[in-house]
C-alpha positions in Angstrom: 0.0 0.0 0.0 1.3 3.4 -0.9 1.5 4.8 2.6 5.2 5.6 2.2 5.6 7.1 5.6 5.1 3.7 7.1 8.7 3.1 6.3 10.0 6.5 7.4 11.9 7.1 10.7 9.2 9.6 11.8 6.4 7.0 11.8 8.6 4.2 13.0 9.7 6.3 15.9 6.1 7.2 16.8 5.0 3.5 16.6 8.0 2.4 18.8 7.2 5.0 21.4 3.5 4.1 21.6 4.3 0.4 21.8 7.0 1.0 24.4 4.5 2.8 26.6 6.1 6.3 26.7 2.7 7.9 27.2 1.0 4.9 28.7 -1.8 2.9 27.1 -3.8 4.9 24.6 -7.3 6.2 25.4 -8.2 7.9 22.1 -6.6 9.3 18.9 -7.4 12.3 16.7 -6.2 12.9 13.1 -7.0 15.8 10.8 -6.4 17.2 7.3 -7.2 20.8 6.8 -5.5 21.7 3.6 -7.5 19.5 1.2 -10.2 22.1 0.7 -10.2 21.4 -3.1 -11.3 17.8 -2.4 -14.7 19.0 -1.2 -17.7 20.6 -2.8 -16.5 24.0 -1.5 -14.0 24.6 -4.2 -16.2 27.2 -5.8 -18.6 29.8 -4.6 -21.4 28.9 -4.5 -20.4 25.3 -3.7 -20.4 22.8 -6.5 -22.9 20.1 -5.5 -23.4 18.3 -8.8 -21.8 17.6 -12.1 -21.8 20.3 -14.8 -24.3 19.8 -17.6 -21.9 19.9 -20.5 -19.2 17.9 -22.3 -15.9 19.3 -23.5 -13.7 18.0 -26.3 -11.4 15.2 -25.1 -7.7 15.9 -25.6 -5.9 13.7 -28.0 -3.5 12.8 -25.3 -6.2 11.3 -23.0 -7.9 7.9 -23.4 -11.1 8.9 -21.5 -12.6 5.4 -21.5 -9.5 4.0 -19.9 -9.3 6.8 -17.4 -12.9 6.2 -16.3 -12.2 2.5 -15.8 -14.8 0.9 -13.6 -16.4 4.3 -12.7 -19.7 5.3 -14.2 -19.8 6.7 -17.7 -19.4 10.5 -17.5 -18.7 13.1 -20.1 -15.2 14.7 -20.2 -15.3 18.2 -18.6 -12.1 20.2 -18.7 -10.5 20.7 -15.2 -13.4 19.1 -13.3 -12.2 15.5 -12.9 -8.9 15.0 -14.7 -6.1 15.4 -13.7 -6.2 15.9 -9.9 -9.7 16.9 -9.0 -11.2 13.4 -9.2 -11.2 13.0 -5.4 -13.9 15.5 -4.8 -16.5 13.5 -6.8 -18.4 10.5 -5.4 -18.0 8.9 -8.8 -14.2 8.7 -8.6 -12.8 9.4 -5.1 -13.2 9.7 -1.4 -12.7 13.3 -0.7 -10.1 14.5 1.8 -10.4 11.4 3.9 -10.0 9.2 0.8 -6.8 11.0 0.0 -5.1 11.5 3.4 -7.0 9.0 5.5 -4.7 6.2 4.6 -1.6 8.1 5.5 -2.9 9.5 8.8 -4.7 6.3 9.9 -1.8 4.1 9.0 0.3 5.1 11.9 -2.6 4.5 14.3 -3.4 1.1 12.8 0.3 0.1 13.0 1.0 1.4 16.5 -2.2 0.1 18.1 -2.5 -3.0 15.9 -6.2 -2.2 15.1 -8.5 -4.5 13.1 -11.8 -3.1 12.1 -14.3 -0.8 13.9 -17.3 -1.9 15.9 -19.2 1.1 14.8 -18.7 4.5 13.1 -20.6 7.8 13.2 -20.5 11.1 11.4 -20.9 14.2 13.6 -21.2 16.9 10.9 -23.3 17.8 7.8 -23.9 15.3 5.0 -22.0 15.6 1.7 -23.4 17.4 -1.3 -25.3 15.6 -4.0 -22.2 14.5 -5.9 -19.3 16.1 -4.0 -18.0 15.8 -0.4 -18.8 17.8 2.7 -16.2 20.4 3.7 -16.6 19.9 7.4 -16.3 16.2 8.0 -15.9 14.7 11.5 -16.0 10.9 11.8 -15.8 8.8 15.0 -14.7 5.2 15.0 -15.0 2.8 17.9 -12.4 0.0 17.6 -12.0 -3.1 19.8 -9.2 -2.6 22.4 -5.7 -4.0 22.0 -2.8 -4.5 24.3 -1.8 -0.9 23.6 -5.1 0.7 24.6 -7.0 1.2 27.8 -10.0 -0.7 26.3 -12.2 -0.1 23.3 -10.7 3.0 21.6 -12.2 6.0 19.8 -10.5 7.3 16.7 -11.6 10.7 15.3 -11.0 12.0 11.8 -11.5 15.6 10.9 -11.4 17.3 7.5 -11.3 20.8 9.2 -9.1 20.2 12.2 -10.0 19.1 15.7 -11.5 22.5 16.8 -13.7 20.8 19.4 -10.9 18.6 20.9 -7.7 20.6 21.0 -8.8 22.9 23.8 -8.0 20.1 26.3 -4.5 19.4 24.8 -1.3 20.7 26.4 -0.4 22.9 23.4 -0.2 26.6 22.7 -3.9 27.2 22.0 -3.1 30.4 20.0 -0.9 28.7 17.5 -2.3 27.1 14.4 -1.9 23.3 14.1 -0.2 21.9 11.0 -2.5 21.1 8.1 -2.1 17.3 8.7 -1.4 15.6 12.0 -2.4 13.2 14.7 -2.7 13.4 18.5 -2.5 10.3 20.6 -4.0 10.7 24.1 -2.5 8.3 26.6 -2.7 7.6 30.3 0.5 9.5 31.1 0.4 12.2 28.4 0.1 13.1 24.8 2.0 12.4 21.6 1.6 14.9 18.8 2.7 13.6 15.3 2.7 16.2 12.5 2.5 14.4 9.2 6.0 14.0 7.9 7.5 15.2 11.2 9.0 13.6 14.3 6.7 12.8 17.3 6.5 15.3 20.1 5.8 14.3 23.7 3.5 16.5 25.7 3.8 17.8 28.4 7.5 17.6 27.6 8.8 18.2 31.1 6.5 15.6 32.6 7.5 12.9 30.0 11.2 13.6 29.9 12.1 10.6 32.1 9.9 8.3 30.0 11.6 9.7 26.9 15.1 9.0 28.4 14.1 5.5 29.2 12.9 4.9 25.6 16.2 6.3 24.3 18.2 4.1 26.6 16.3 0.9 25.9 15.3 1.4 22.2 17.5 4.1 20.9 17.3 5.7 17.5 14.7 4.3 15.1 16.0 4.2 11.6 13.9 4.4 8.4 14.1 5.7 4.9 11.3 6.5 2.5 13.0 4.5 -0.3 12.8 1.3 1.7 9.0 1.2 1.2 9.4 0.7 -2.5 12.4 -1.6 -2.2 10.3 -3.9 0.1 7.6 -4.1 -2.5 10.0 -5.1 -5.2 11.7 -7.6 -2.9 8.4 -9.1 -2.0 7.5 -9.5 -5.7 10.8 -11.3 -6.1 9.9 -13.6 -3.2 12.4 -11.9 -0.8 10.5 -11.2 2.4 7.2 -9.3 2.8 6.1 -5.7 2.7 5.2 -3.7 5.9 1.7 -3.0 4.5 0.6 -6.3 2.9 -3.0 -6.9 1.8 -4.1 -8.4 5.1 -3.1 -5.1 6.7 -4.0 -2.6 4.0 -7.4 -4.3 3.4 -8.6 -3.5 6.9 -7.2 0.0 6.7 -8.8 0.8 3.4 -12.1 -0.7 4.5 -12.2 1.6 7.6 -11.3 4.7 5.5 -14.0 4.1 3.0 -16.6 3.6 5.7 -16.2 7.3 6.5 -17.3 8.3 3.1 -20.5 6.3 3.6 -21.6 7.2 7.1 -21.2 10.8 6.3 -24.5 10.5 4.5 -26.2 9.6 7.7 -25.2 12.2 10.3 -25.6 11.5 14.0 -26.4 7.9 13.4 -24.2 5.1 14.8 -23.7 2.5 12.1 -22.6 -0.9 13.3 -20.1 -2.7 11.2 -20.3 -6.5 10.6 -16.8 -7.3 9.4 -17.5 -10.9 8.5 -20.4 -9.9 6.3 -18.8 -6.7 5.1 -21.9 -4.7 5.7 -23.6 -2.4 8.2 -25.9 -4.6 10.3 -28.3 -1.9 11.5 -28.5 0.3 8.5 -29.4 -1.6 5.3 -29.9 1.5 3.3 -26.2 2.4 3.9 -25.0 -0.9 2.3 -26.0 0.2 -1.2 -23.0 2.6 -1.1 -20.6 -0.2 -0.4 -20.7 -1.6 -3.9 -21.6 -0.5 -7.4 -22.1 -2.1 -10.8 -19.1 -1.7 -13.0 -19.4 -0.4 -16.6 -19.8 -2.8 -19.5 -16.4 -4.1 -20.5 -15.0 -3.4 -17.0 -16.5 -6.2 -15.0 -14.2 -8.1 -12.6 -15.3 -11.6 -11.6 -16.6 -11.5 -8.0 -16.6 -7.7 -7.9 -18.9 -4.9 -9.1 
């Protein structure tokens, strides 16, 4: 899975610290992405809620049928889907969470060894007709692991954790980075800016725990290029990747749930992992699968 930071020293260090118990067992985690405004329906004023009612000439350099793939047949519209704006449309992508959710949730899944959620709920407004809501907040309840205090809540925000950060030991006047995670533990907090090294909070109270980690674990190595090398090596039968299908499948499943439950605000949707469906909301299950276009059917899918 292309969550390259999984192989970086930043994420590896955060994972090692969490599993070592530097901030104690984890009570809850928050992740956010507040720079992907162009992946929601609010990329224009007024917001774009549905597809434009027109078709533009397809460039000679683009095979539009191939680009659409299994997605529904749609006319080519210049600068609306291709090249980078496809994530804002239900037809093609998963909005901000579909883009950054894998990267941000990866460190949480890896550190806490999560499986799949018991239930999931949206706390904000539903998406637009064909584009994504600009103020998403999703809550997951995962079964507890040996690294948590019990069942654990994970929160995802498209707009930043404005209703959670007031209780964190940070400078409340400073803006948070556009992408980041906050682990809330029994002994303190770990702030992990996306692409940056983990920061222990309050620093003074956790300095002894940090020293113990340094003494017993030491420097955690990692290089971005290793992620790709592992994939090639695995293809050649030399070892395995750090994010194989049995891992990335659960992670992707959880991310995509967020794009579904957003359509049912304030409702707790219970997930049946064995049946791959919401057990208490049959009408939500129609968003889990779709019929692939003629010529693009895959046996057992679509």
